[in-house]
C-alpha angles and dihedrals in degrees: 000000000000118000135166100203127141118247117278093027124147120227116195120211142174124258088256088074096060106144115144095193091055091048092051092046092052092047094050101038106029101021088230116144111220108210103199120179105241126227118231093254095048120139092221106054120200122226111248095254093054091045089054093052092047092050091048091051092047090054092049091051091048091050091050093051090048091052091050091049091055089061093057125078116257094218133027115203112220114227129179124209095234105038106028121223116011116236126215 
């Protein structure tokens, strides 16, 4: 995974990205702290304060993505130069 982050950065991720080897590799090599939201059956449990911060950041990211999506059109009509609008 390519990243251009300064040392001692935190990178937040969803629980779908749980990979302990990758987390350890980033911490050792790049000094980047992967903050992954843990599932309830995770081997590496978070303390409650850290879990709260991760959940708060995850919600902020989700809200930001939702706000960006509202600015984009839901449908794009395909049109050709010769025939006009395409029909289904």
